N, CA, C and O atoms as a GROMACS GRO file, in nm:
protein
  268
    1MET      N    1  -0.611  -3.552   3.658
    1MET     CA    2  -0.650  -3.394   3.523
    1MET      C    3  -0.617  -3.462   3.414
    1MET      O    4  -0.560  -3.568   3.390
    2PRO      N    5  -0.685  -3.344   3.328
    2PRO     CA    6  -0.728  -3.352   3.217
    2PRO      C    7  -0.612  -3.303   3.108
    2PRO      O    8  -0.555  -3.199   3.142
    3THR      N    9  -0.560  -3.372   2.962
    3THR     CA   10  -0.430  -3.317   2.913
    3THR      C   11  -0.557  -3.214   2.810
    3THR      O   12  -0.674  -3.201   2.774
    4PRO      N   13  -0.383  -3.150   2.803
    4PRO     CA   14  -0.398  -2.994   2.794
    4PRO      C   15  -0.454  -2.983   2.618
    4PRO      O   16  -0.407  -3.053   2.528
    5ASN      N   17  -0.557  -2.885   2.601
    5ASN     CA   18  -0.531  -2.943   2.484
    5ASN      C   19  -0.478  -2.792   2.345
    5ASN      O   20  -0.514  -2.681   2.305
    6TYR      N   21  -0.408  -2.862   2.332
    6TYR     CA   22  -0.277  -2.735   2.211
    6TYR      C   23  -0.382  -2.701   2.106
    6TYR      O   24  -0.435  -2.591   2.118
    7GLY      N   25  -0.411  -2.758   2.032
    7GLY     CA   26  -0.471  -2.733   1.935
    7GLY      C   27  -0.586  -2.637   1.939
    7GLY      O   28  -0.621  -2.595   1.829
    8TYR      N   29  -0.672  -2.580   2.078
    8TYR     CA   30  -0.799  -2.543   2.116
    8TYR      C   31  -0.670  -2.384   2.160
    8TYR      O   32  -0.681  -2.264   2.137
    9GLU      N   33  -0.582  -2.449   2.216
    9GLU     CA   34  -0.557  -2.288   2.215
    9GLU      C   35  -0.409  -2.249   2.104
    9GLU      O   36  -0.355  -2.141   2.129
   10LYS      N   37  -0.369  -2.303   2.029
   10LYS     CA   38  -0.358  -2.244   1.929
   10LYS      C   39  -0.422  -2.162   1.820
   10LYS      O   40  -0.377  -2.084   1.737
   11ARG      N   41  -0.583  -2.220   1.856
   11ARG     CA   42  -0.649  -2.144   1.708
   11ARG      C   43  -0.738  -2.012   1.785
   11ARG      O   44  -0.818  -1.930   1.739
   12GLN      N   45  -0.660  -2.046   1.979
   12GLN     CA   46  -0.718  -1.928   2.053
   12GLN      C   47  -0.596  -1.785   2.014
   12GLN      O   48  -0.631  -1.670   1.986
   13ARG      N   49  -0.488  -1.824   2.022
   13ARG     CA   50  -0.350  -1.742   1.977
   13ARG      C   51  -0.364  -1.721   1.829
   13ARG      O   52  -0.305  -1.617   1.802
   14GLU      N   53  -0.417  -1.776   1.721
   14GLU     CA   54  -0.423  -1.702   1.602
   14GLU      C   55  -0.539  -1.598   1.565
   14GLU      O   56  -0.517  -1.513   1.479
   15LEU      N   57  -0.671  -1.604   1.635
   15LEU     CA   58  -0.774  -1.539   1.620
   15LEU      C   59  -0.704  -1.394   1.727
   15LEU      O   60  -0.773  -1.293   1.743
   16GLU      N   61  -0.640  -1.399   1.757
   16GLU     CA   62  -0.592  -1.282   1.857
   16GLU      C   63  -0.512  -1.209   1.765
   16GLU      O   64  -0.509  -1.088   1.743
   17LYS      N   65  -0.440  -1.316   1.709
   17LYS     CA   66  -0.348  -1.253   1.648
   17LYS      C   67  -0.431  -1.133   1.519
   17LYS      O   68  -0.391  -1.045   1.442
   18LYS      N   69  -0.544  -1.187   1.550
   18LYS     CA   70  -0.592  -1.207   1.395
   18LYS      C   71  -0.646  -1.062   1.416
   18LYS      O   72  -0.608  -0.960   1.359
   19ARG      N   73  -0.728  -1.073   1.496
   19ARG     CA   74  -0.810  -0.949   1.540
   19ARG      C   75  -0.671  -0.751   1.566
   19ARG      O   76  -0.666  -0.638   1.517
   20LYS      N   77  -0.617  -0.810   1.641
   20LYS     CA   78  -0.514  -0.733   1.700
   20LYS      C   79  -0.435  -0.658   1.525
   20LYS      O   80  -0.406  -0.539   1.510
   21LYS      N   81  -0.420  -0.752   1.434
   21LYS     CA   82  -0.444  -0.697   1.300
   21LYS      C   83  -0.480  -0.619   1.226
   21LYS      O   84  -0.426  -0.524   1.171
   22GLU      N   85  -0.626  -0.684   1.223
   22GLU     CA   86  -0.713  -0.571   1.220
   22GLU      C   87  -0.746  -0.466   1.273
   22GLU      O   88  -0.776  -0.367   1.207
   23GLU      N   89  -0.748  -0.469   1.409
   23GLU     CA   90  -0.696  -0.334   1.446
   23GLU      C   91  -0.655  -0.243   1.394
   23GLU      O   92  -0.703  -0.131   1.374
   24LYS      N   93  -0.560  -0.290   1.367
   24LYS     CA   94  -0.390  -0.188   1.344
   24LYS      C   95  -0.436  -0.170   1.197
   24LYS      O   96  -0.386  -0.076   1.135
   25ALA      N   97  -0.517  -0.243   1.140
   25ALA     CA   98  -0.552  -0.148   0.982
   25ALA      C   99  -0.654  -0.090   0.960
   25ALA      O  100  -0.678  -0.033   0.854
   26GLN      N  101  -0.715  -0.095   1.041
   26GLN     CA  102  -0.857  -0.016   1.110
   26GLN      C  103  -0.774   0.127   1.148
   26GLN      O  104  -0.802   0.234   1.095
   27ALA      N  105  -0.678   0.111   1.240
   27ALA     CA  106  -0.685   0.211   1.272
   27ALA      C  107  -0.592   0.318   1.237
   27ALA      O  108  -0.577   0.430   1.285
   28LYS      N  109  -0.502   0.223   1.090
   28LYS     CA  110  -0.370   0.349   0.996
   28LYS      C  111  -0.499   0.358   0.877
   28LYS      O  112  -0.511   0.477   0.849
   29ALA      N  113  -0.573   0.295   0.817
   29ALA     CA  114  -0.691   0.344   0.760
   29ALA      C  115  -0.729   0.528   0.790
   29ALA      O  116  -0.712   0.628   0.721
   30ALA      N  117  -0.781   0.505   0.919
   30ALA     CA  118  -0.836   0.595   1.014
   30ALA      C  119  -0.750   0.645   1.032
   30ALA      O  120  -0.800   0.757   1.044
   31ARG      N  121  -0.586   0.670   1.055
   31ARG     CA  122  -0.449   0.724   1.046
   31ARG      C  123  -0.484   0.830   0.917
   31ARG      O  124  -0.531   0.941   0.942
   32LYS      N  125  -0.458   0.784   0.776
   32LYS     CA  126  -0.469   0.758   0.644
   32LYS      C  127  -0.556   0.870   0.661
   32LYS      O  128  -0.508   0.982   0.679
   33ALA      N  129  -0.755   0.837   0.654
   33ALA     CA  130  -0.819   0.898   0.605
   33ALA      C  131  -0.835   1.048   0.687
   33ALA      O  132  -0.939   1.112   0.704
   34GLU      N  133  -0.704   1.081   0.731
   34GLU     CA  134  -0.722   1.255   0.843
   34GLU      C  135  -0.644   1.321   0.786
   34GLU      O  136  -0.661   1.442   0.772
   35ARG      N  137  -0.552   1.266   0.746
   35ARG     CA  138  -0.471   1.318   0.630
   35ARG      C  139  -0.448   1.321   0.490
   35ARG      O  140  -0.335   1.312   0.440
   36PRO      N  141  -0.546   1.334   0.430
   36PRO     CA  142  -0.491   1.240   0.253
   36PRO      C  143  -0.362   1.324   0.183
   36PRO      O  144  -0.269   1.259   0.135
   37HIS      N  145  -0.362   1.431   0.181
   37HIS     CA  146  -0.326   1.468   0.138
   37HIS      C  147  -0.099   1.492   0.147
   37HIS      O  148  -0.010   1.507   0.064
   38GLU      N  149  -0.109   1.479   0.319
   38GLU     CA  150  -0.023   1.536   0.352
   38GLU      C  151   0.110   1.341   0.335
   38GLU      O  152   0.079   1.236   0.279
   39GLY      N  153   0.258   1.377   0.418
   39GLY     CA  154   0.340   1.324   0.403
   39GLY      C  155   0.392   1.278   0.246
   39GLY      O  156   0.343   1.345   0.154
   40GLY      N  157   0.533   1.115   0.189
   40GLY     CA  158   0.527   1.083   0.078
   40GLY      C  159   0.488   1.085   0.021
   40GLY      O  160   0.490   1.188  -0.046
   41ASP      N  161   0.407   0.974  -0.020
   41ASP     CA  162   0.274   1.013  -0.131
   41ASP      C  163   0.311   1.043  -0.239
   41ASP      O  164   0.357   0.977  -0.332
   42ALA      N  165   0.277   1.214  -0.217
   42ALA     CA  166   0.292   1.314  -0.354
   42ALA      C  167   0.390   1.278  -0.479
   42ALA      O  168   0.494   1.212  -0.479
   43VAL      N  169   0.335   1.332  -0.565
   43VAL     CA  170   0.450   1.338  -0.638
   43VAL      C  171   0.468   1.486  -0.735
   43VAL      O  172   0.380   1.562  -0.774
   44PRO      N  173   0.590   1.493  -0.753
   44PRO     CA  174   0.627   1.701  -0.718
   44PRO      C  175   0.558   1.701  -0.856
   44PRO      O  176   0.528   1.614  -0.937
   45PRO      N  177   0.544   1.838  -0.849
   45PRO     CA  178   0.472   1.871  -0.976
   45PRO      C  179   0.545   1.904  -1.087
   45PRO      O  180   0.492   1.959  -1.184
   46ASP      N  181   0.726   1.860  -1.080
   46ASP     CA  182   0.776   1.865  -1.186
   46ASP      C  183   0.787   1.697  -1.260
   46ASP      O  184   0.850   1.685  -1.365
   47HIS      N  185   0.745   1.619  -1.219
   47HIS     CA  186   0.762   1.445  -1.248
   47HIS      C  187   0.646   1.426  -1.227
   47HIS      O  188   0.636   1.320  -1.165
   48ALA      N  189   0.486   1.504  -1.257
   48ALA     CA  190   0.327   1.478  -1.268
   48ALA      C  191   0.334   1.438  -1.399
   48ALA      O  192   0.373   1.504  -1.496
   49VAL      N  193   0.295   1.328  -1.396
   49VAL     CA  194   0.209   1.269  -1.529
   49VAL      C  195   0.133   1.313  -1.568
   49VAL      O  196   0.035   1.358  -1.508
   50THR      N  197   0.174   1.317  -1.793
   50THR     CA  198   0.074   1.406  -1.881
   50THR      C  199  -0.029   1.260  -1.942
   50THR      O  200  -0.021   1.138  -1.946
   51ASP      N  201  -0.132   1.381  -1.986
   51ASP     CA  202  -0.208   1.314  -2.084
   51ASP      C  203  -0.206   1.364  -2.198
   51ASP      O  204  -0.308   1.410  -2.248
   52ASP      N  205  -0.060   1.363  -2.276
   52ASP     CA  206  -0.020   1.329  -2.363
   52ASP      C  207   0.021   1.112  -2.404
   52ASP      O  208   0.111   1.030  -2.383
   53ALA      N  209  -0.088   1.115  -2.456
   53ALA     CA  210  -0.085   0.992  -2.507
   53ALA      C  211   0.081   0.912  -2.639
   53ALA      O  212   0.126   0.799  -2.658
   54ASP      N  213   0.110   1.034  -2.688
   54ASP     CA  214   0.153   0.956  -2.782
   54ASP      C  215   0.325   1.002  -2.777
   54ASP      O  216   0.401   0.998  -2.875
   55GLY      N  217   0.362   1.047  -2.635
   55GLY     CA  218   0.440   1.104  -2.607
   55GLY      C  219   0.564   1.170  -2.689
   55GLY      O  220   0.686   1.152  -2.694
   56ALA      N  221   0.453   1.271  -2.762
   56ALA     CA  222   0.528   1.419  -2.868
   56ALA      C  223   0.591   1.517  -2.791
   56ALA      O  224   0.560   1.563  -2.681
   57GLY      N  225   0.716   1.551  -2.892
   57GLY     CA  226   0.774   1.676  -2.791
   57GLY      C  227   0.815   1.569  -2.680
   57GLY      O  228   0.918   1.547  -2.744
   58ASP      N  229   0.826   1.490  -2.582
   58ASP     CA  230   0.966   1.484  -2.474
   58ASP      C  231   1.046   1.401  -2.495
   58ASP      O  232   1.076   1.327  -2.402
   59GLY      N  233   1.106   1.385  -2.623
   59GLY     CA  234   1.267   1.337  -2.657
   59GLY      C  235   1.264   1.198  -2.645
   59GLY      O  236   1.351   1.111  -2.654
   60GLY      N  237   1.134   1.195  -2.620
   60GLY     CA  238   1.184   1.035  -2.578
   60GLY      C  239   1.140   0.899  -2.791
   60GLY      O  240   1.140   0.911  -2.914
   61GLY      N  241   1.114   0.795  -2.681
   61GLY     CA  242   1.060   0.698  -2.785
   61GLY      C  243   1.108   0.590  -2.727
   61GLY      O  244   1.092   0.538  -2.617
   62ASP      N  245   1.212   0.549  -2.884
   62ASP     CA  246   1.301   0.442  -2.898
   62ASP      C  247   1.425   0.490  -2.882
   62ASP      O  248   1.505   0.428  -2.813
   63GLY      N  249   1.462   0.620  -2.952
   63GLY     CA  250   1.557   0.661  -2.962
   63GLY      C  251   1.708   0.652  -3.070
   63GLY      O  252   1.827   0.680  -3.082
   64GLY      N  253   1.567   0.578  -3.140
   64GLY     CA  254   1.606   0.551  -3.275
   64GLY      C  255   1.608   0.720  -3.417
   64GLY      O  256   1.511   0.722  -3.494
   65GLY      N  257   1.660   0.776  -3.425
   65GLY     CA  258   1.660   0.896  -3.545
   65GLY      C  259   1.667   0.831  -3.689
   65GLY      O  260   1.716   0.903  -3.776
   66GLY      N  261   1.612   0.664  -3.738
   66GLY     CA  262   1.658   0.648  -3.850
   66GLY      C  263   1.773   0.593  -3.938
   66GLY      O  264   1.778   0.554  -4.054
   67ASP      N  265   1.901   0.611  -3.796
   67ASP     CA  266   2.001   0.630  -3.917
   67ASP      C  267   2.018   0.469  -3.937
   67ASP      O  268   2.091   0.425  -4.026
   0.00000   0.00000   0.00000
């Protein structure tokens, strides 16, 4: 009786896991493509990023008033 080839069996299990992981990632991408604007990823309008590069008028900065 031949001895079991454990290395081959392990490689086959690893390939199966990799295949399943890729299929799952593709399914996830397909679901995301179907509903691009739904979900919790959207930023609320009151927290939207502005194009204000210098940050003037937002009350931010280093907090120092020159005192």
